[in-house]
Residue frames relative to the residue before (quaternion, step in Angstrom):
aa qw qx qy qz dx dy dz
X 1.0000 0.0000 0.0000 0.0000 0.00 0.00 0.00
X 0.3257 -0.7743 0.5069 0.1935 3.64 -0.81 1.01
X 0.7319 -0.4687 0.2745 0.4115 3.51 -1.29 0.30
X 0.5920 0.5656 -0.3621 0.4456 3.64 1.13 -0.63
X 0.6661 0.5152 -0.2929 0.4529 3.58 0.97 -0.98
X 0.6444 0.5203 -0.3089 0.4676 3.54 1.08 -0.83
X 0.6253 0.5343 -0.3379 0.4576 3.58 1.01 -0.85
X 0.6404 0.5056 -0.3231 0.4795 3.59 0.93 -0.86
X 0.6388 0.5333 -0.3381 0.4396 3.61 0.87 -0.90
X 0.6799 0.5047 -0.2837 0.4501 3.57 0.83 -1.02
X 0.6664 0.4836 -0.3015 0.4807 3.59 0.99 -0.80
X 0.6323 0.5397 -0.3137 0.4588 3.53 1.05 -0.73
X 0.6057 0.5524 -0.3233 0.4727 3.49 1.09 -0.86
X 0.6685 0.5391 -0.2923 0.4206 3.49 0.88 -1.05
X 0.6268 0.5355 -0.3240 0.4641 3.52 1.07 -0.96
X 0.6560 0.5254 -0.3170 0.4395 3.58 0.74 -1.07
X 0.6896 0.4977 -0.2836 0.4432 3.53 0.91 -1.01
X 0.5744 0.6027 -0.3833 0.3998 3.57 1.07 -0.70
X 0.6451 0.5300 -0.3092 0.4555 3.53 1.09 -0.81
X 0.6842 0.4305 -0.3036 0.5043 3.61 1.18 -0.28
X 0.5621 -0.6503 0.3702 0.3523 3.61 1.15 0.45
X 0.4048 0.7005 -0.4860 0.3304 3.47 1.21 0.76
X 0.4413 -0.6954 0.4648 0.3250 3.69 -0.54 0.94
X 0.1167 0.7804 -0.6085 0.0841 3.49 -1.08 0.89
X 0.2436 0.7359 -0.6049 0.1822 3.50 -0.77 1.02
X 0.6483 -0.5400 0.3604 0.3977 3.56 -1.11 0.68
X 0.7007 0.4791 -0.2845 0.4455 3.55 0.81 -0.90
X 0.6795 0.4665 -0.3105 0.4736 3.62 1.20 -0.27
X 0.4367 0.6990 -0.4709 0.3146 3.61 1.15 0.01
X 0.3032 -0.7000 0.5961 0.2504 3.56 -1.09 0.56
X 0.1924 -0.8454 0.4958 0.0500 3.51 -0.22 1.40
X 0.0783 -0.7703 0.6320 0.0325 3.57 -1.05 0.88
X 0.3319 -0.7803 0.5117 0.1379 3.53 -0.75 1.11
X 0.0027 -0.7704 0.6376 -0.0036 3.64 -0.96 0.75
X 0.0460 -0.7445 0.6624 0.0697 3.60 -1.18 0.68
X 0.3479 0.6702 -0.6081 0.2450 3.49 -0.78 1.25
X 0.4438 -0.7318 0.4754 0.2040 3.61 -1.13 0.75
X 0.1435 -0.7650 0.6253 0.0571 3.51 -0.66 1.17
X 0.6310 0.5183 -0.3451 0.4627 3.65 1.22 -0.03
X 0.6613 0.4993 -0.3542 0.4335 3.64 1.00 -0.31
X 0.4810 -0.6937 0.4436 0.3011 3.56 -0.74 1.01
X 0.5931 0.5782 -0.3784 0.4132 3.65 1.13 -0.47
X 0.8216 0.2792 -0.1028 0.4862 3.59 0.89 -0.94
X 0.4269 0.7743 -0.4209 0.2026 3.59 1.30 -0.38
X 0.6782 0.5057 -0.3263 0.4218 3.54 0.82 -0.93
X 0.6822 0.4609 -0.2766 0.4957 3.62 0.85 -0.88
X 0.6348 0.5393 -0.3408 0.4360 3.63 0.99 -0.89
X 0.6995 0.4847 -0.2796 0.4445 3.52 0.77 -1.01
X 0.6044 0.5388 -0.3288 0.4861 3.57 1.11 -0.66
X 0.6620 0.4973 -0.3203 0.4604 3.59 0.74 -0.99
X 0.6714 0.5259 -0.2881 0.4356 3.52 0.90 -0.94
X 0.6622 0.4976 -0.2781 0.4863 3.53 0.98 -0.90
X 0.7034 0.4893 -0.3005 0.4189 3.57 0.71 -0.91
X 0.6691 0.4870 -0.3098 0.4681 3.60 0.88 -0.91
X 0.6851 0.4793 -0.3049 0.4560 3.55 0.99 -0.83
X 0.5444 0.5718 -0.4056 0.4607 3.61 1.11 -0.48
X 0.6988 0.4632 -0.2940 0.4590 3.67 0.72 -0.92
X 0.6330 0.5255 -0.3218 0.4687 3.57 1.01 -0.91
X 0.6405 0.5366 -0.3339 0.4363 3.66 0.93 -0.90
X 0.6578 0.5258 -0.3077 0.4428 3.59 0.98 -0.81
X 0.6469 0.5008 -0.3072 0.4862 3.50 1.07 -0.98
X 0.6747 0.4986 -0.2994 0.4544 3.60 0.88 -0.89
X 0.6120 0.5632 -0.3328 0.4444 3.57 1.00 -0.67
X 0.7252 0.4077 -0.2334 0.5033 3.51 1.16 -0.67
X 0.7344 -0.4158 0.2359 0.4817 3.58 1.17 0.36
X 0.5009 -0.6657 0.4423 0.3322 3.63 1.23 -0.06
X 0.5816 -0.5220 0.4545 0.4276 3.54 -1.15 -0.49
X 0.8177 -0.1119 0.0302 0.5639 3.61 -0.49 1.16
X 0.7203 -0.4684 0.2384 0.4528 3.58 1.06 0.89
X 0.6560 0.4828 -0.3363 0.4727 3.58 1.17 0.08
X 0.4897 -0.7123 0.4551 0.2135 3.48 -1.05 0.87
X 0.2918 -0.7452 0.5615 0.2102 3.57 -0.81 0.77
X 0.0031 0.8102 -0.5835 0.0558 3.70 -0.75 1.02
X 0.3311 -0.7357 0.5763 0.1306 3.41 -1.14 1.07
X 0.1576 -0.7565 0.6294 0.0818 3.65 -0.91 0.95
X 0.1295 -0.8070 0.5725 0.0651 3.56 -0.61 1.06
X 0.0299 -0.7683 0.6383 0.0369 3.58 -1.02 0.72
X 0.3555 -0.7606 0.5296 0.1207 3.53 -0.95 1.10
X 0.1833 -0.8127 0.5421 0.1099 3.62 -0.51 1.17
X 0.3470 -0.7767 0.4641 0.2469 3.57 1.35 -0.06
X 0.5003 -0.6786 0.3887 0.3716 3.56 1.34 0.37
X 0.3828 0.7079 -0.5080 0.3071 3.51 1.08 0.60
X 0.5549 -0.6240 0.4301 0.3432 3.60 -0.92 0.91
X 0.8394 0.1877 -0.1901 0.4733 3.50 -1.01 0.95
X 0.5424 0.6550 -0.3944 0.3481 3.60 1.23 -0.30
X 0.5998 0.5466 -0.3749 0.4482 3.64 0.99 -0.55
X 0.6621 0.5076 -0.3067 0.4580 3.53 0.95 -0.93
X 0.6409 0.5226 -0.3310 0.4544 3.62 0.98 -0.73
X 0.6960 0.4763 -0.2881 0.4536 3.52 0.97 -0.91
X 0.6344 0.5381 -0.3355 0.4421 3.49 1.08 -0.70
X 0.5871 0.5602 -0.3320 0.4809 3.55 1.19 -0.74
X 0.6456 0.5178 -0.3231 0.4590 3.49 0.99 -0.79
X 0.6107 0.5015 -0.3471 0.5051 3.66 1.04 -0.72
X 0.6749 0.5154 -0.3060 0.4304 3.62 0.79 -0.87
X 0.6507 0.5080 -0.3138 0.4691 3.53 1.11 -0.62
X 0.6548 0.4570 -0.3007 0.5215 3.53 1.21 -0.48
X 0.3413 -0.7942 0.4806 0.1478 3.57 -0.28 1.28
X 0.6191 0.5620 -0.3402 0.4304 3.55 1.22 -0.36
X 0.5964 0.5208 -0.3767 0.4808 3.56 1.29 -0.13
X 0.2478 -0.8333 0.4833 0.1029 3.55 -0.34 1.30
X 0.7881 -0.0143 0.0209 0.6151 3.74 1.01 -0.51
X 0.3398 -0.6787 0.6087 0.2310 3.44 -1.50 0.08
X 0.0505 0.8274 -0.5564 0.0569 3.58 -0.92 0.68
X 0.8635 0.2035 -0.1390 0.4401 3.45 -1.41 0.53
X 0.1835 0.7972 -0.5428 0.1902 3.63 1.07 0.91
X 0.0399 -0.7784 0.6259 0.0280 3.58 -1.18 0.51
X 0.6012 0.4662 -0.4935 0.4216 3.57 -1.20 0.98
X 0.3407 -0.8019 0.4544 0.1856 3.49 -0.17 1.33
X 0.6867 0.4771 -0.3190 0.4462 3.54 0.84 -0.89
X 0.6322 0.5040 -0.3544 0.4698 3.69 1.02 -0.66
X 0.6659 0.4870 -0.3223 0.4643 3.61 0.81 -0.92
X 0.5846 0.5431 -0.3700 0.4758 3.67 1.03 -0.69
X 0.6685 0.4960 -0.3144 0.4563 3.61 0.75 -0.92
X 0.6592 0.5023 -0.3270 0.4541 3.65 0.90 -0.87
X 0.6478 0.5195 -0.3107 0.4626 3.56 1.03 -0.80
X 0.6994 0.4774 -0.2835 0.4500 3.63 0.83 -0.96
X 0.7202 0.4094 -0.2397 0.5062 3.65 1.05 -0.76
X 0.3936 -0.7394 0.4718 0.2752 3.60 1.32 0.08
X 0.1869 0.8304 -0.5096 0.1256 3.63 1.03 0.56
X 0.7082 0.4709 -0.2568 0.4590 3.51 0.92 -0.98
X 0.6532 0.5079 -0.3041 0.4721 3.52 1.01 -0.88
X 0.6786 0.4814 -0.2749 0.4818 3.64 0.91 -0.95
X 0.6803 0.4672 -0.3042 0.4758 3.60 1.11 -0.55
X 0.4266 -0.7311 0.4549 0.2767 3.65 1.19 0.00
X 0.5527 0.5936 -0.3716 0.4518 3.68 1.14 0.53
X 0.4322 -0.7013 0.5108 0.2457 3.52 -1.24 0.63
X 0.2001 -0.7080 0.6638 0.1342 3.59 -1.09 0.80
X 0.1074 -0.8231 0.5576 0.0058 3.59 -0.56 1.31
X 0.8865 -0.0745 0.0512 0.4539 3.53 -0.94 0.97
X 0.0899 0.7882 -0.5992 0.1075 3.69 0.60 1.11
X 0.5082 -0.6089 0.5111 0.3312 3.56 -1.27 0.50
X 0.4558 0.6638 -0.4377 0.4001 3.57 0.49 1.28
X 0.1372 -0.8425 0.5181 0.0547 3.58 -0.73 1.01
X 0.4879 0.6551 -0.4297 0.3850 3.55 1.32 0.10
X 0.3336 -0.7848 0.4853 0.1930 3.66 -0.30 1.14
X 0.5862 0.5417 -0.3846 0.4636 3.61 1.13 -0.31
X 0.6755 0.4499 -0.3013 0.5005 3.58 1.13 -0.43
X 0.7394 0.4180 -0.2297 0.4752 3.55 0.71 -1.08
X 0.5774 0.5903 -0.3787 0.4180 3.56 1.28 0.04
X 0.4224 0.7106 -0.4368 0.3548 3.56 1.43 0.00
X 0.7111 -0.4655 0.3460 0.3974 3.56 -1.30 0.41
X 0.8678 0.0945 -0.1195 0.4729 3.57 -1.04 0.93
X 0.4849 0.5904 -0.4917 0.4177 3.64 1.11 0.59
X 0.0418 -0.7978 0.6014 0.0048 3.51 -1.03 0.98
X 0.1595 -0.8745 0.4546 0.0564 3.48 0.25 1.41
X 0.2012 -0.7584 0.5821 0.2135 3.58 -1.22 0.14
X 0.6962 0.5036 -0.2982 0.4157 3.54 0.84 -0.95
X 0.6245 -0.5547 0.4141 0.3617 3.54 -1.22 0.42
X 0.5333 -0.6292 0.4485 0.3443 3.53 -1.17 0.47
X 0.6618 -0.5134 0.3895 0.3830 3.49 -1.25 0.44
X 0.6219 0.5467 -0.3487 0.4390 3.61 1.01 -0.92
X 0.6245 0.5488 -0.3336 0.4445 3.61 1.07 -0.85
X 0.6656 0.4989 -0.3219 0.4522 3.56 0.92 -0.94
X 0.6756 0.5217 -0.2864 0.4352 3.59 0.86 -1.06
X 0.6162 0.5279 -0.3306 0.4821 3.56 1.11 -0.75
X 0.6673 0.5102 -0.3104 0.4451 3.56 0.83 -0.96
X 0.6529 0.5121 -0.2991 0.4712 3.60 1.03 -0.90
X 0.6567 0.5003 -0.3121 0.4702 3.64 0.97 -0.89
X 0.6685 0.4974 -0.3236 0.4482 3.61 0.89 -0.79
X 0.6137 0.5403 -0.3425 0.4627 3.57 1.13 -0.70
X 0.6565 0.5302 -0.3100 0.4379 3.53 0.99 -0.91
X 0.6397 0.5150 -0.3049 0.4823 3.58 1.07 -0.90
X 0.6665 0.5006 -0.3361 0.4385 3.55 0.92 -0.87
X 0.6809 0.4747 -0.2697 0.4882 3.58 1.12 -0.65
X 0.4017 -0.7785 0.4019 0.2664 3.56 1.45 0.13
X 0.2069 0.7501 -0.5813 0.2382 3.53 0.88 1.00
X 0.3034 -0.7841 0.5347 0.0848 3.47 -0.92 1.19
X 0.7971 0.2143 -0.0851 0.5581 3.62 1.03 -0.64
X 0.0688 0.8377 -0.5342 0.0898 3.59 0.12 1.23
X 0.2032 -0.7544 0.6091 0.1362 3.58 -1.01 0.85
X 0.2264 -0.7554 0.5978 0.1439 3.49 -0.92 0.84
X 0.0590 -0.8110 0.5820 0.0084 3.67 -0.24 1.10
X 0.0577 0.8286 -0.5491 0.0928 3.59 -0.57 1.20
X 0.4364 -0.6505 0.5475 0.2942 3.59 -1.23 0.64
X 0.5108 -0.6751 0.4736 0.2430 3.44 -1.20 0.60
X 0.6822 0.4390 -0.2656 0.5209 3.53 1.28 0.25
X 0.8386 0.1842 -0.1648 0.4855 3.62 -1.34 0.35
X 0.8699 -0.0964 0.0417 0.4819 3.58 -0.76 -0.94
X 0.5214 0.7061 -0.4008 0.2625 3.61 1.16 -0.41
X 0.6803 0.4905 -0.2961 0.4571 3.64 0.75 -0.86
X 0.7248 0.4293 -0.2854 0.4572 3.61 0.72 -1.00
X 0.6707 0.4926 -0.3269 0.4479 3.62 1.03 -0.59
X 0.5629 0.5723 -0.3570 0.4777 3.54 1.26 -0.60
X 0.6743 0.4791 -0.2754 0.4898 3.55 0.93 -1.07
X 0.6071 0.5471 -0.3582 0.4514 3.60 1.01 -0.74
X 0.6390 0.5054 -0.3273 0.4787 3.64 0.90 -0.79
X 0.6496 0.5132 -0.3118 0.4662 3.63 0.93 -0.96
X 0.7923 0.3869 -0.1953 0.4294 3.61 0.69 -1.05
X 0.8013 0.2606 -0.1183 0.5254 3.56 1.15 -0.71
X 0.7489 0.4506 -0.2429 0.4209 3.59 0.47 -1.20
X 0.6624 0.5036 -0.3256 0.4489 3.60 0.86 -0.93
X 0.7464 0.4206 -0.2300 0.4616 3.54 0.91 -0.91
X 0.7452 0.4281 -0.2261 0.4585 3.61 0.76 -1.03
X 0.7362 0.4073 -0.2001 0.5020 3.53 1.02 -0.82
X 0.3985 -0.7723 0.4081 0.2797 3.46 1.29 -0.57
X 0.2692 0.7916 -0.4899 0.2468 3.49 1.41 0.70
X 0.3515 -0.7451 0.5444 0.1578 3.51 -0.95 1.09
X 0.0219 -0.8305 0.5554 -0.0363 3.62 0.05 1.31
X 0.2660 -0.7885 0.5460 0.0968 3.50 -0.60 1.27
X 0.8027 -0.0902 0.0999 0.5810 3.54 1.09 -0.76
X 0.2198 -0.6912 0.6684 0.1651 3.57 -1.33 0.50
X 0.0831 -0.7855 0.6120 -0.0376 3.47 -0.89 1.27
X 0.2661 -0.7860 0.5453 0.1181 3.52 -0.82 1.09
X 0.1864 -0.7075 0.6671 0.1404 3.60 -1.24 0.60
X 0.2628 -0.7530 0.5767 0.1769 3.57 -0.84 0.92
X 0.1492 -0.8495 0.5054 0.0267 3.54 -0.06 1.38
X 0.5670 0.6097 -0.3690 0.4130 3.51 1.35 0.03
X 0.4877 0.6728 -0.4460 0.3327 3.68 1.17 -0.11
X 0.6441 -0.4753 0.4113 0.4359 3.63 -1.31 0.28
X 0.6518 -0.5396 0.3848 0.3687 3.59 -1.15 0.66
X 0.6698 0.5233 -0.2915 0.4388 3.58 0.97 -0.90
X 0.7284 0.4273 -0.2484 0.4745 3.56 1.21 -0.49
X 0.4374 0.7294 -0.4357 0.2946 3.61 1.32 -0.22
X 0.6507 0.5330 -0.3622 0.4016 3.61 0.80 -0.86
X 0.6314 0.5192 -0.3136 0.4831 3.62 1.03 -0.81
X 0.6550 0.5187 -0.3163 0.4493 3.55 0.89 -0.84
X 0.6717 0.4692 -0.2804 0.5001 3.56 0.99 -0.79
X 0.5695 0.5689 -0.3694 0.4643 3.63 1.09 -0.60
X 0.7014 0.4459 -0.2892 0.4749 3.60 0.83 -0.91
X 0.6394 0.5241 -0.3285 0.4568 3.56 0.95 -0.73
X 0.6576 0.5073 -0.3094 0.4631 3.55 0.96 -0.90
X 0.6230 0.5405 -0.3433 0.4493 3.60 1.04 -0.79
X 0.6136 0.5531 -0.3084 0.4717 3.55 1.14 -0.90
X 0.6539 0.5326 -0.2716 0.4636 3.55 0.89 -0.94
X 0.6949 0.4993 -0.2615 0.4466 3.54 0.85 -1.07
X 0.6332 0.5654 -0.3250 0.4169 3.49 1.12 -0.81
X 0.5982 0.5524 -0.3500 0.4630 3.58 1.22 -0.46
X 0.1868 -0.7842 0.5404 0.2412 3.54 1.20 -0.72
X 0.1222 0.8646 -0.4802 0.0830 3.58 0.66 1.01
X 0.3774 -0.7176 0.5161 0.2763 3.57 -1.07 0.38
X 0.7878 0.0827 -0.0941 0.6031 3.57 1.41 0.04
X 0.1166 -0.7924 0.5938 0.0764 3.55 -1.12 0.68
X 0.1458 -0.7705 0.6144 0.0866 3.62 -0.77 0.90
X 0.1523 -0.8292 0.5369 0.0326 3.51 -0.53 1.22
X 0.1449 -0.7981 0.5844 0.0218 3.51 -0.56 1.26
X 0.6603 0.4308 -0.3770 0.4861 3.53 -0.01 1.44
X 0.2257 -0.7619 0.5962 0.1145 3.55 -1.31 0.08
X 0.6796 0.5231 -0.3844 0.3417 3.44 -1.37 -0.31
X 0.8180 -0.2323 0.1498 0.5044 3.54 -1.21 -0.50
X 0.6198 0.5469 -0.3743 0.4202 3.77 0.78 -0.69
X 0.6702 0.4862 -0.2903 0.4798 3.56 0.90 -0.87
X 0.6684 0.4773 -0.3031 0.4833 3.63 0.85 -0.80
X 0.6644 0.4956 -0.3197 0.4590 3.62 0.87 -0.83
X 0.6115 0.5228 -0.3496 0.4802 3.60 1.05 -0.73
X 0.6690 0.4968 -0.3415 0.4348 3.64 0.72 -0.85
X 0.6299 0.5219 -0.3537 0.4536 3.61 0.99 -0.74
X 0.7164 0.4289 -0.2910 0.4670 3.61 0.76 -0.94
X 0.6793 0.5179 -0.3118 0.4160 3.61 0.82 -0.87
X 0.6785 0.4929 -0.2944 0.4582 3.55 0.99 -0.77
X 0.6965 0.3637 -0.3115 0.5344 3.60 1.30 0.11
X 0.5021 0.6522 -0.3956 0.4073 3.54 1.24 0.44
X 0.6397 -0.5106 0.3803 0.4307 3.66 -1.19 0.15
X 0.6932 0.4607 -0.2812 0.4777 3.63 1.07 -0.40
X 0.2809 0.8241 -0.4642 0.1628 3.62 1.26 0.21
X 0.6663 0.5629 -0.3013 0.3852 3.51 1.11 -0.56
X 0.4532 0.7064 -0.4143 0.3521 3.51 1.42 -0.13
X 0.5078 -0.6261 0.4933 0.3267 3.58 -1.10 0.66
X 0.1676 -0.7782 0.6005 0.0753 3.51 -0.94 0.97
X 0.1149 -0.7742 0.6213 0.0382 3.51 -1.01 0.98
X 0.0629 -0.8010 0.5952 -0.0147 3.55 -0.79 1.10
X 0.4754 -0.6538 0.5192 0.2774 3.50 -1.38 0.61
X 0.6838 -0.5094 0.3354 0.4005 3.57 -1.26 0.36
X 0.5685 0.5907 -0.4090 0.4008 3.71 1.02 -0.40
X 0.6683 0.4362 -0.3406 0.4971 3.68 1.13 -0.16
X 0.3331 -0.7695 0.5093 0.1938 3.64 -0.37 1.24
X 0.5228 -0.6286 0.4773 0.3222 3.55 -1.02 0.80
X 0.6272 0.5440 -0.3602 0.4252 3.55 0.93 -0.73
X 0.6433 0.4940 -0.3319 0.4816 3.65 1.03 -0.71
X 0.6489 0.4961 -0.3620 0.4491 3.59 0.92 -0.63
X 0.6559 0.5007 -0.3238 0.4628 3.66 0.93 -0.75
X 0.6265 0.5514 -0.3238 0.4456 3.56 1.06 -0.84
X 0.7137 0.4932 -0.2443 0.4332 3.53 1.01 -1.02
X 0.8526 0.1263 -0.0269 0.5064 3.58 0.75 -0.98
X 0.5615 -0.6480 0.3851 0.3413 3.63 1.23 0.24
X 0.6555 -0.5746 0.3524 0.3406 3.46 -1.27 0.63
X 0.6368 0.5331 -0.3528 0.4311 3.61 0.96 -0.62
X 0.7119 0.4589 -0.2568 0.4654 3.53 0.77 -0.98
X 0.6695 0.5289 -0.2730 0.4443 3.55 1.20 -0.76
X 0.5303 0.6591 -0.4045 0.3474 3.56 1.19 -0.43
X 0.7730 0.3212 -0.2703 0.4756 3.46 -0.94 1.03
X 0.5521 0.5871 -0.4275 0.4096 3.66 1.09 -0.37
X 0.3110 -0.7518 0.5714 0.1074 3.54 -1.10 1.05
X 0.1055 -0.7784 0.6188 0.0056 3.50 -0.99 0.97
X 0.3265 -0.6877 0.6059 0.2308 3.59 -1.03 0.80
X 0.1373 -0.8000 0.5766 0.0929 3.53 -1.09 0.58
X 0.3185 -0.7970 0.4985 0.1217 3.57 -0.68 1.11
X 0.7170 0.2978 -0.2458 0.5803 3.53 1.35 0.22
X 0.6428 -0.5427 0.3304 0.4279 3.72 -0.97 0.51
X 0.6516 -0.5359 0.4139 0.3420 3.42 -1.41 0.50
X 0.2471 -0.8471 0.4523 0.1299 3.73 -0.38 1.11
X 0.6161 0.6081 -0.3112 0.3922 3.55 1.32 -0.22
X 0.7595 0.2961 -0.1833 0.5494 3.61 1.23 -0.29
X 0.3397 -0.8013 0.4627 0.1686 3.63 -0.50 1.25
X 0.2300 0.7951 -0.5328 0.1761 3.60 0.99 0.79
X 0.6759 0.4078 -0.2795 0.5465 3.65 1.17 -0.53
X 0.5730 -0.5684 0.4662 0.3622 3.61 -1.15 0.69
X 0.6425 0.5285 -0.3527 0.4283 3.62 0.95 -0.79
X 0.6989 0.4571 -0.2892 0.4679 3.59 0.88 -0.91
X 0.5916 0.5597 -0.3695 0.4474 3.56 1.07 -0.61
X 0.6748 0.4826 -0.2854 0.4799 3.59 0.89 -0.94
X 0.6337 0.5272 -0.3403 0.4524 3.58 1.00 -0.82
X 0.6530 0.5253 -0.3145 0.4458 3.61 0.87 -0.99
X 0.6465 0.5493 -0.3008 0.4357 3.57 0.87 -0.99
X 0.7456 0.4149 -0.2406 0.4628 3.52 0.83 -1.09
X 0.5843 0.5401 -0.4004 0.4545 3.56 1.16 -0.48
X 0.6434 0.5028 -0.3399 0.4665 3.67 0.88 -0.79
X 0.6663 0.5122 -0.2942 0.4552 3.62 0.98 -0.67
X 0.8377 0.2115 -0.0988 0.4938 3.57 0.56 -1.04
X 0.7856 0.1541 -0.1242 0.5862 3.71 1.08 -0.29
X 0.0152 0.8467 -0.5319 -0.0023 3.67 0.63 0.97
X 0.6753 0.4733 -0.3163 0.4690 3.69 1.06 -0.29
X 0.6030 0.5750 -0.3517 0.4267 3.57 1.28 -0.05
X 0.3863 -0.7457 0.4915 0.2307 3.58 -0.71 0.92
X 0.5832 -0.5580 0.4630 0.3663 3.54 -1.15 0.61
X 0.1621 0.7848 -0.5903 0.0962 3.64 -0.85 0.64
X 0.6571 -0.4945 0.4081 0.3964 3.56 -1.35 0.19
X 0.6865 0.5063 -0.2718 0.4455 3.44 1.02 -0.99
X 0.6651 0.4670 -0.3303 0.4801 3.68 0.94 -0.73
X 0.6090 0.5193 -0.3730 0.4694 3.61 1.15 -0.53
X 0.6360 0.5528 -0.3179 0.4345 3.54 0.98 -0.96
X 0.6433 0.5125 -0.3006 0.4828 3.53 1.07 -0.87
X 0.6227 0.5566 -0.3244 0.4440 3.60 0.98 -0.90
X 0.6656 0.5101 -0.2944 0.4584 3.54 1.01 -1.03
X 0.6166 0.5584 -0.3285 0.4473 3.52 1.02 -0.94
X 0.6414 0.5390 -0.2865 0.4649 3.55 1.09 -0.92
X 0.6771 0.5097 -0.2807 0.4505 3.54 0.92 -0.99
X 0.6701 0.4759 -0.3125 0.4764 3.58 0.95 -0.77
X 0.6195 0.5633 -0.3140 0.4475 3.56 1.07 -0.89
X 0.6642 0.4870 -0.3007 0.4809 3.66 0.92 -0.99
X 0.6608 0.5045 -0.3494 0.4321 3.64 0.83 -0.84
X 0.6452 0.5232 -0.3189 0.4565 3.54 1.05 -0.73
X 0.6346 0.5148 -0.3219 0.4781 3.57 1.05 -0.80
X 0.6311 0.5343 -0.3295 0.4557 3.63 0.93 -0.90
X 0.7221 0.4496 -0.2476 0.4638 3.56 0.85 -1.01
X 0.5705 0.5991 -0.3772 0.4165 3.60 1.27 -0.26
X 0.5491 -0.6340 0.3950 0.3748 3.55 1.25 -0.29
X 0.7388 -0.4677 0.2775 0.3981 3.52 -1.37 0.14
X 0.7444 0.2578 -0.1496 0.5975 3.58 1.28 -0.49
X 0.0971 -0.8471 0.5215 0.0322 3.64 0.40 1.17
X 0.0465 -0.7317 0.6784 0.0476 3.54 -1.22 0.72
X 0.6799 -0.4438 0.3662 0.4546 3.48 -1.32 0.10
X 0.6615 0.5045 -0.3193 0.4539 3.62 0.94 -0.84
X 0.6828 0.4916 -0.3031 0.4476 3.55 0.92 -0.71
X 0.5883 0.5536 -0.3370 0.4835 3.54 1.28 -0.65
X 0.6682 0.5040 -0.2869 0.4660 3.53 0.97 -0.96
X 0.6279 0.5162 -0.3311 0.4792 3.60 1.02 -0.80
X 0.6628 0.5198 -0.3150 0.4374 3.60 0.93 -0.87
X 0.6567 0.4949 -0.3075 0.4789 3.58 1.07 -0.73
X 0.7215 0.4692 -0.2747 0.4287 3.49 0.88 -0.97
X 0.7130 0.3611 -0.2501 0.5464 3.63 1.24 -0.20
X 0.3759 0.7704 -0.4589 0.2339 3.60 1.19 0.11
X 0.2171 -0.8013 0.5203 0.2002 3.57 1.12 -0.76
X 0.7581 -0.3271 0.2398 0.5107 3.60 -0.96 -0.73
X 0.0688 -0.8192 0.5693 -0.0042 3.56 -0.54 1.13
X 0.2528 -0.7707 0.5650 0.1512 3.66 -0.66 1.05
X 0.2765 -0.7739 0.5628 0.0887 3.54 -0.67 1.31
X 0.6698 -0.4371 0.2860 0.5278 3.54 1.38 -0.29
X 0.7743 -0.2825 0.0925 0.5586 3.48 0.80 1.17
X 0.6816 0.3147 -0.2762 0.6001 3.48 1.39 0.36
X 0.1906 -0.8470 0.4947 0.0386 3.52 -0.80 0.96
X 0.1095 -0.7075 0.6809 0.1544 3.50 -1.26 0.44
X 0.1611 -0.7821 0.5963 0.0819 3.60 -1.26 0.39
X 0.0713 0.8239 -0.5562 0.0819 3.49 -0.27 1.24
X 0.0857 0.7549 -0.6454 0.0790 3.55 -0.94 0.99
X 0.7000 -0.4780 0.3288 0.4164 3.58 -1.29 0.13
X 0.6920 0.4706 -0.2547 0.4847 3.54 1.35 -0.49
X 0.8204 0.0523 0.0268 0.5688 3.52 1.05 -0.69
X 0.1183 -0.7941 0.5946 0.0432 3.57 -1.01 0.90
X 0.0615 0.8471 -0.5157 0.1126 3.52 -0.02 1.33
X 0.3269 -0.7505 0.5501 0.1652 3.45 -0.96 1.08
X 0.8309 -0.2234 0.1736 0.4791 3.54 -1.25 -0.45
X 0.1163 -0.8471 0.5016 0.1313 3.60 0.92 -1.03
X 0.5740 0.5568 -0.4175 0.4315 3.64 1.06 0.25
X 0.2004 -0.7545 0.6160 0.1051 3.58 -1.26 0.40
X 0.1028 -0.7290 0.6729 0.0720 3.66 -0.96 0.82
X 0.2481 -0.7104 0.6405 0.1534 3.46 -1.31 0.76
X 0.0725 -0.7842 0.6162 0.0043 3.53 -1.06 0.94
X 0.2248 -0.7661 0.5916 0.1122 3.53 -1.20 0.58
X 0.4150 -0.6748 0.5441 0.2763 3.58 -1.00 0.80
X 0.1402 -0.8333 0.5344 0.0220 3.44 -0.64 1.20
X 0.7915 -0.2380 0.2248 0.5161 3.58 -1.12 -0.58
X 0.8285 0.1465 -0.1760 0.5110 3.51 -1.09 0.91
X 0.6288 -0.5834 0.3307 0.3935 3.58 1.15 0.47
X 0.4701 0.6838 -0.4312 0.3542 3.62 1.29 0.05
X 0.4415 -0.6864 0.5159 0.2604 3.51 -1.18 0.66
X 0.2104 -0.7433 0.6233 0.1214 3.60 -1.00 0.92
X 0.3326 -0.7554 0.5447 0.1484 3.50 -1.06 0.92
């Protein structure tokens, strides 16, 4: 379901509720700001999923009368992945006093800049469940993470490789964002404590101009193939990751086991190399498995997805958006009948352990901990994920 259909859904819900004497006016909406790009091919899949999932949860809350009779509304702004643009748009949200919190942000470089510049902390507003797993970033003031950290994902992938008795592992990493720190994490922690057999570290220069990236990937792929690895752990995402998969799967080393992080959408992998070549690729997941309703959280998610977004497929990103919406609504409820940014922040900082449905977050003034679990999935027959 696209943003236009969700907007129609939310307006329709408001009209229905008006007949039940529920107060509704634009000025009374509880506004939540989000910056993520649904127009960029690099982020579109996850961005649309986040937007759909959070709006499904908000739609259900609004259909039941909202929060103290007020509707919850998500305002999305598209940064187009342009440097500095997320900061600009976030400052616009902060300047609008009707925006009570920020949620479900996406774009690693943009979120990194917000963290380093302390934009969220200085603005006195909460950042709820951004799509970011670097704890040095989400540890900034007023960040309330949900997803597991990148070190948790890397550790899980390393342990799986050791369990599978891989003897020649290549760690392929991008020289931006999470790449360097996670490569160093493997060097300093995973290789020693987990016993990962690293044969080589290969760098991808992801800072080159787009028209030169294919050549950079070709050189990196050749370096990986030269090692004749039995496994490759890829630390990165976006176009560099997808381009590597295309080239590597047509190389003499194509049979090596490939491990990817959660930032690489399964749908992008299938689209790039097809179901046959994608089969067997392992992906770490920083949110719970959305396809099996064994958890109360996932059972609720699936029921509401069927009700409010029947044409939207289950996915990790829609579940992550749904969770972001659930945490946001809980904070708004605890903020009282007249919520403010300050009250929302206080509600989050005193939330303690909150049960989302068999999955927990724990937020206090001293520590803000998300789920911290990791699931491993494998692309199986017909491109479906196996848990």
